[in-house]
BALOBA-1460 file (C-alpha; in Angstrom, 3 decimals):
// residues 218
<rec num="1" residu="m" x="-144.860" y="106.545" z="89.413"/>
<rec num="2" residu="r" x="-147.409" y="106.865" z="86.825"/>
<rec num="3" residu="r" x="-146.632" y="110.586" z="86.009"/>
<rec num="4" residu="s" x="-143.325" y="109.980" z="85.186"/>
<rec num="5" residu="l" x="-143.576" y="107.183" z="82.696"/>
<rec num="6" residu="g" x="-146.349" y="109.286" z="81.107"/>
<rec num="7" residu="r" x="-143.895" y="112.295" z="80.529"/>
<rec num="8" residu="h" x="-141.040" y="109.897" z="78.966"/>
<rec num="9" residu="a" x="-143.541" y="108.676" z="76.796"/>
<rec num="10" residu="r" x="-144.222" y="112.002" z="75.867"/>
<rec num="11" residu="i" x="-140.794" y="112.513" z="75.316"/>
<rec num="12" residu="v" x="-140.432" y="109.756" z="72.911"/>
<rec num="13" residu="c" x="-143.097" y="110.987" z="70.650"/>
<rec num="14" residu="g" x="-141.823" y="114.145" z="70.635"/>
<rec num="15" residu="a" x="-138.581" y="112.398" z="69.061"/>
<rec num="16" residu="v" x="-140.365" y="110.484" z="66.747"/>
<rec num="17" residu="g" x="-142.199" y="113.767" z="65.900"/>
<rec num="18" residu="v" x="-139.381" y="115.433" z="64.724"/>
<rec num="19" residu="v" x="-138.009" y="113.007" z="62.802"/>
<rec num="20" residu="a" x="-141.554" y="112.543" z="60.805"/>
<rec num="21" residu="v" x="-141.007" y="116.295" z="60.120"/>
<rec num="22" residu="v" x="-137.824" y="115.903" z="58.782"/>
<rec num="23" residu="a" x="-138.397" y="113.162" z="56.813"/>
<rec num="24" residu="g" x="-141.667" y="114.303" z="55.109"/>
<rec num="25" residu="c" x="-142.009" y="117.521" z="55.517"/>
<rec num="26" residu="g" x="-141.671" y="120.238" z="52.549"/>
<rec num="27" residu="s" x="-143.621" y="121.801" z="50.142"/>
<rec num="28" residu="s" x="-144.458" y="120.082" z="46.473"/>
<rec num="29" residu="s" x="-142.660" y="123.055" z="45.205"/>
<rec num="30" residu="e" x="-139.292" y="122.057" z="46.672"/>
<rec num="31" residu="t" x="-136.548" y="119.963" z="44.147"/>
<rec num="32" residu="p" x="-136.440" y="116.923" z="46.202"/>
<rec num="33" residu="e" x="-132.799" y="115.701" z="46.859"/>
<rec num="34" residu="a" x="-131.338" y="112.356" z="45.597"/>
<rec num="35" residu="s" x="-131.388" y="109.588" z="47.884"/>
<rec num="36" residu="t" x="-128.038" y="108.122" z="49.060"/>
<rec num="37" residu="s" x="-130.072" y="105.525" z="51.374"/>
<rec num="38" residu="g" x="-131.811" y="103.000" z="48.877"/>
<rec num="39" residu="a" x="-129.656" y="102.690" z="45.859"/>
<rec num="40" residu="s" x="-125.715" y="103.646" z="45.149"/>
<rec num="41" residu="a" x="-125.069" y="107.495" z="43.270"/>
<rec num="42" residu="a" x="-124.094" y="107.331" z="39.325"/>
<rec num="43" residu="t" x="-120.711" y="108.299" z="38.890"/>
<rec num="44" residu="v" x="-120.108" y="110.128" z="35.593"/>
<rec num="45" residu="t" x="-116.628" y="109.589" z="34.217"/>
<rec num="46" residu="t" x="-115.450" y="112.093" z="31.373"/>
<rec num="47" residu="s" x="-112.291" y="111.049" z="29.206"/>
<rec num="48" residu="v" x="-110.584" y="114.228" z="27.522"/>
<rec num="49" residu="s" x="-108.281" y="114.002" z="24.882"/>
<rec num="50" residu="l" x="-105.468" y="116.468" z="25.203"/>
<rec num="51" residu="p" x="-102.791" y="116.947" z="22.293"/>
<rec num="52" residu="i" x="-99.594" y="116.105" z="22.626"/>
<rec num="53" residu="s" x="-97.027" y="118.635" z="22.315"/>
<rec num="54" residu="t" x="-93.893" y="118.496" z="20.303"/>
<rec num="55" residu="t" x="-92.344" y="121.666" z="21.568"/>
<rec num="56" residu="d" x="-92.448" y="121.482" z="25.115"/>
<rec num="57" residu="s" x="-89.763" y="119.100" z="25.416"/>
<rec num="58" residu="p" x="-86.303" y="120.188" z="23.920"/>
<rec num="59" residu="a" x="-84.901" y="118.252" z="21.192"/>
<rec num="60" residu="a" x="-82.305" y="115.469" z="21.881"/>
<rec num="61" residu="a" x="-78.472" y="117.309" z="20.553"/>
<rec num="62" residu="p" x="-77.161" y="115.320" z="17.973"/>
<rec num="63" residu="p" x="-73.818" y="113.525" z="18.004"/>
<rec num="64" residu="a" x="-70.874" y="115.464" z="18.628"/>
<rec num="65" residu="p" x="-68.779" y="114.865" z="15.550"/>
<rec num="66" residu="p" x="-65.822" y="112.374" z="15.833"/>
<rec num="67" residu="a" x="-62.262" y="114.231" z="16.435"/>
<rec num="68" residu="p" x="-59.964" y="114.265" z="13.625"/>
<rec num="69" residu="p" x="-57.249" y="111.760" z="13.346"/>
<rec num="70" residu="v" x="-53.825" y="113.119" z="14.907"/>
<rec num="71" residu="v" x="-51.852" y="113.313" z="11.700"/>
<rec num="72" residu="p" x="-47.937" y="112.311" z="12.748"/>
<rec num="73" residu="p" x="-45.002" y="114.675" z="12.010"/>
<rec num="74" residu="g" x="-43.516" y="114.073" z="8.313"/>
<rec num="75" residu="k" x="-47.128" y="112.730" z="7.448"/>
<rec num="76" residu="v" x="-50.135" y="114.224" z="4.876"/>
<rec num="77" residu="l" x="-53.714" y="113.242" z="5.629"/>
<rec num="78" residu="a" x="-54.939" y="111.235" z="2.586"/>
<rec num="79" residu="g" x="-58.494" y="112.868" z="0.916"/>
<rec num="80" residu="p" x="-59.748" y="113.623" z="-2.129"/>
<rec num="81" residu="q" x="-56.499" y="115.736" z="-3.269"/>
<rec num="82" residu="s" x="-53.869" y="116.021" z="-0.961"/>
<rec num="83" residu="s" x="-50.321" y="117.354" z="-1.621"/>
<rec num="84" residu="c" x="-46.409" y="118.334" z="0.082"/>
<rec num="85" residu="t" x="-43.731" y="120.182" z="-0.923"/>
<rec num="86" residu="s" x="-39.860" y="119.503" z="-0.583"/>
<rec num="87" residu="a" x="-37.933" y="122.555" z="0.284"/>
<rec num="88" residu="v" x="-34.833" y="120.381" z="0.716"/>
<rec num="89" residu="s" x="-32.116" y="119.709" z="-2.386"/>
<rec num="90" residu="a" x="-30.822" y="116.711" z="-3.207"/>
<rec num="91" residu="t" x="-28.921" y="115.380" z="-5.916"/>
<rec num="92" residu="p" x="-29.077" y="113.513" z="-8.334"/>
<rec num="93" residu="i" x="-33.037" y="113.518" z="-8.079"/>
<rec num="94" residu="d" x="-34.344" y="116.706" z="-6.398"/>
<rec num="95" residu="l" x="-38.115" y="116.178" z="-5.338"/>
<rec num="96" residu="t" x="-40.095" y="118.900" z="-5.186"/>
<rec num="97" residu="g" x="-43.574" y="117.581" z="-4.454"/>
<rec num="98" residu="v" x="-46.211" y="115.315" z="-4.760"/>
<rec num="99" residu="d" x="-49.657" y="115.245" z="-5.399"/>
<rec num="100" residu="v" x="-52.276" y="112.145" z="-4.241"/>
<rec num="101" residu="e" x="-55.711" y="112.562" z="-5.586"/>
<rec num="102" residu="v" x="-58.294" y="109.376" z="-4.482"/>
<rec num="103" residu="g" x="-61.880" y="109.065" z="-6.987"/>
<rec num="104" residu="e" x="-62.511" y="107.130" z="-9.745"/>
<rec num="105" residu="m" x="-60.477" y="106.722" z="-12.512"/>
<rec num="106" residu="a" x="-61.128" y="105.653" z="-16.056"/>
<rec num="107" residu="g" x="-60.454" y="101.991" z="-17.039"/>
<rec num="108" residu="r" x="-60.054" y="101.229" z="-13.378"/>
<rec num="109" residu="a" x="-62.453" y="99.585" z="-10.992"/>
<rec num="110" residu="g" x="-63.390" y="100.847" z="-7.801"/>
<rec num="111" residu="t" x="-61.623" y="103.629" z="-6.076"/>
<rec num="112" residu="s" x="-58.151" y="104.738" z="-6.758"/>
<rec num="113" residu="a" x="-55.675" y="106.925" z="-5.708"/>
<rec num="114" residu="q" x="-53.238" y="108.389" z="-8.724"/>
<rec num="115" residu="v" x="-49.847" y="109.824" z="-6.997"/>
<rec num="116" residu="t" x="-47.542" y="112.247" z="-9.050"/>
<rec num="117" residu="m" x="-44.140" y="113.125" z="-7.990"/>
<rec num="118" residu="t" x="-42.450" y="116.487" z="-9.517"/>
<rec num="119" residu="y" x="-38.719" y="116.592" z="-9.498"/>
<rec num="120" residu="t" x="-35.643" y="118.271" z="-11.027"/>
<rec num="121" residu="g" x="-32.470" y="116.927" z="-11.801"/>
<rec num="122" residu="d" x="-31.409" y="113.694" z="-14.115"/>
<rec num="123" residu="v" x="-32.571" y="110.284" z="-13.227"/>
<rec num="124" residu="p" x="-29.422" y="107.713" z="-13.501"/>
<rec num="125" residu="t" x="-29.288" y="105.401" z="-15.996"/>
<rec num="126" residu="t" x="-27.108" y="103.341" z="-13.804"/>
<rec num="127" residu="g" x="-27.731" y="101.463" z="-10.591"/>
<rec num="128" residu="t" x="-30.863" y="101.187" z="-8.838"/>
<rec num="129" residu="v" x="-33.722" y="103.843" z="-8.343"/>
<rec num="130" residu="l" x="-36.609" y="103.658" z="-6.476"/>
<rec num="131" residu="w" x="-39.828" y="105.725" z="-6.198"/>
<rec num="132" residu="s" x="-42.058" y="104.885" z="-3.234"/>
<rec num="133" residu="l" x="-45.419" y="106.272" z="-1.541"/>
<rec num="134" residu="l" x="-45.541" y="104.830" z="1.699"/>
<rec num="135" residu="a" x="-49.416" y="104.812" z="3.118"/>
<rec num="136" residu="t" x="-50.470" y="104.156" z="7.128"/>
<rec num="137" residu="n" x="-53.799" y="104.164" z="8.488"/>
<rec num="138" residu="p" x="-53.973" y="105.208" z="12.435"/>
<rec num="139" residu="a" x="-54.345" y="101.716" z="13.442"/>
<rec num="140" residu="g" x="-50.447" y="100.699" z="11.946"/>
<rec num="141" residu="a" x="-51.395" y="99.122" z="8.644"/>
<rec num="142" residu="s" x="-49.037" y="100.357" z="6.179"/>
<rec num="143" residu="v" x="-49.208" y="99.807" z="2.015"/>
<rec num="144" residu="q" x="-46.133" y="101.049" z="0.239"/>
<rec num="145" residu="l" x="-46.440" y="101.918" z="-3.671"/>
<rec num="146" residu="g" x="-43.283" y="101.523" z="-5.517"/>
<rec num="147" residu="y" x="-42.040" y="102.015" z="-9.233"/>
<rec num="148" residu="k" x="-38.498" y="100.276" z="-9.338"/>
<rec num="149" residu="t" x="-35.791" y="100.812" z="-12.447"/>
<rec num="150" residu="l" x="-32.382" y="98.871" z="-12.755"/>
<rec num="151" residu="d" x="-29.858" y="100.895" z="-15.297"/>
<rec num="152" residu="g" x="-32.555" y="102.659" z="-16.683"/>
<rec num="153" residu="q" x="-35.219" y="99.684" z="-17.157"/>
<rec num="154" residu="k" x="-38.167" y="98.620" z="-14.893"/>
<rec num="155" residu="v" x="-37.550" y="95.728" z="-12.685"/>
<rec num="156" residu="g" x="-41.239" y="96.355" z="-10.889"/>
<rec num="157" residu="y" x="-44.144" y="98.270" z="-10.283"/>
<rec num="158" residu="f" x="-46.225" y="97.031" z="-7.442"/>
<rec num="159" residu="y" x="-48.037" y="97.816" z="-4.033"/>
<rec num="160" residu="f" x="-47.032" y="95.865" z="-0.965"/>
<rec num="161" residu="p" x="-49.558" y="95.590" z="2.427"/>
<rec num="162" residu="f" x="-47.049" y="95.061" z="4.987"/>
<rec num="163" residu="a" x="-49.387" y="93.181" z="7.015"/>
<rec num="164" residu="e" x="-50.280" y="90.793" z="4.419"/>
<rec num="165" residu="g" x="-46.106" y="90.326" z="3.541"/>
<rec num="166" residu="t" x="-46.913" y="89.750" z="-0.410"/>
<rec num="167" residu="q" x="-45.850" y="92.333" z="-3.361"/>
<rec num="168" residu="h" x="-48.071" y="92.437" z="-5.666"/>
<rec num="169" residu="n" x="-46.904" y="93.635" z="-8.586"/>
<rec num="170" residu="m" x="-48.658" y="95.647" z="-11.537"/>
<rec num="171" residu="d" x="-49.112" y="95.587" z="-15.376"/>
<rec num="172" residu="g" x="-47.576" y="98.461" z="-17.077"/>
<rec num="173" residu="f" x="-45.449" y="100.842" z="-16.109"/>
<rec num="174" residu="a" x="-45.217" y="104.601" z="-14.127"/>
<rec num="175" residu="d" x="-46.309" y="107.602" z="-16.130"/>
<rec num="176" residu="t" x="-43.072" y="108.846" z="-17.585"/>
<rec num="177" residu="d" x="-44.133" y="110.644" z="-20.177"/>
<rec num="178" residu="t" x="-44.464" y="114.534" z="-19.104"/>
<rec num="179" residu="p" x="-40.494" y="115.853" z="-18.332"/>
<rec num="180" residu="g" x="-40.279" y="116.078" z="-14.745"/>
<rec num="181" residu="e" x="-43.208" y="113.763" z="-13.093"/>
<rec num="182" residu="i" x="-43.382" y="109.989" z="-12.317"/>
<rec num="183" residu="g" x="-47.614" y="108.965" z="-11.846"/>
<rec num="184" residu="m" x="-48.154" y="105.911" z="-10.243"/>
<rec num="185" residu="v" x="-51.488" y="104.307" z="-9.003"/>
<rec num="186" residu="l" x="-52.392" y="102.325" z="-5.963"/>
<rec num="187" residu="p" x="-55.329" y="100.318" z="-6.867"/>
<rec num="188" residu="q" x="-58.959" y="99.676" z="-4.528"/>
<rec num="189" residu="a" x="-57.201" y="96.463" z="-3.465"/>
<rec num="190" residu="g" x="-54.365" y="98.771" z="-1.538"/>
<rec num="191" residu="l" x="-56.898" y="101.229" z="-0.847"/>
<rec num="192" residu="d" x="-58.722" y="98.512" z="1.117"/>
<rec num="193" residu="a" x="-56.119" y="97.548" z="3.216"/>
<rec num="194" residu="l" x="-56.383" y="101.372" z="4.357"/>
<rec num="195" residu="g" x="-59.470" y="101.626" z="5.095"/>
<rec num="196" residu="p" x="-60.720" y="105.388" z="4.889"/>
<rec num="197" residu="v" x="-58.392" y="107.485" z="7.000"/>
<rec num="198" residu="w" x="-54.863" y="107.423" z="6.475"/>
<rec num="199" residu="w" x="-51.663" y="109.334" z="5.622"/>
<rec num="200" residu="w" x="-48.846" y="109.295" z="3.313"/>
<rec num="201" residu="s" x="-45.118" y="110.533" z="2.546"/>
<rec num="202" residu="a" x="-42.952" y="109.543" z="-0.198"/>
<rec num="203" residu="a" x="-39.191" y="108.968" z="-1.146"/>
<rec num="204" residu="v" x="-36.953" y="108.682" z="-3.780"/>
<rec num="205" residu="n" x="-34.411" y="106.118" z="-3.468"/>
<rec num="206" residu="v" x="-30.688" y="105.941" z="-5.268"/>
<rec num="207" residu="d" x="-28.710" y="102.538" z="-5.108"/>
<rec num="208" residu="g" x="-30.723" y="101.409" z="-1.868"/>
<rec num="209" residu="k" x="-30.321" y="104.730" z="-0.119"/>
<rec num="210" residu="d" x="-32.923" y="107.681" z="0.659"/>
<rec num="211" residu="i" x="-32.221" y="110.615" z="-1.067"/>
<rec num="212" residu="d" x="-34.715" y="112.575" z="-0.680"/>
<rec num="213" residu="f" x="-38.591" y="113.139" z="1.080"/>
<rec num="214" residu="c" x="-41.812" y="114.764" z="0.565"/>
<rec num="215" residu="p" x="-43.144" y="116.371" z="2.885"/>
<rec num="216" residu="d" x="-39.710" y="117.315" z="4.533"/>
<rec num="217" residu="p" x="-39.027" y="115.299" z="7.919"/>
<rec num="218" residu="a" x="-39.999" y="117.419" z="11.011"/>
């Protein structure tokens, strides 16, 4: 029984001796390893700033342009300059063409529309004659510009916004100085009732009846 205990003691001592060698062995020339048992290891954080690329992501596509307005048949889309011709003959006045120029005019505030109607034939000196331009926007708002004579004398030079229901009489006369032409002006207030997009048609009325149009009816 005593010999058995002695053997056991030697085994334990041998184990202790191994532990001592592992912990303490090694020459002084070897580089000691950092201990992880006594203190926490230091953590090194490195921050790297990377350039932001402006070419990796595709640029956003520009918005699609608005679709052009659909102009009804027998109408002309207004712009800085627009016009129509008429191939249909009429008597006693044959309307041959109409020009509309939108922009600033000398002696007038804001933007105006200069309307020039060309014709052949003789303007009656009896009864009524009405030269008119009807302008309408996509929402359906309309403005009529007109010059009316009775027995050859002016009885009206006006613009009439339908939604407002009021005829605005203008000073002066339509321009009749050039033979075969009638010139009228739609002022800024009339254009304001239409907005930026509108179309137009013109007509000549004699004694209450429309006798010619421009453009020709579709």
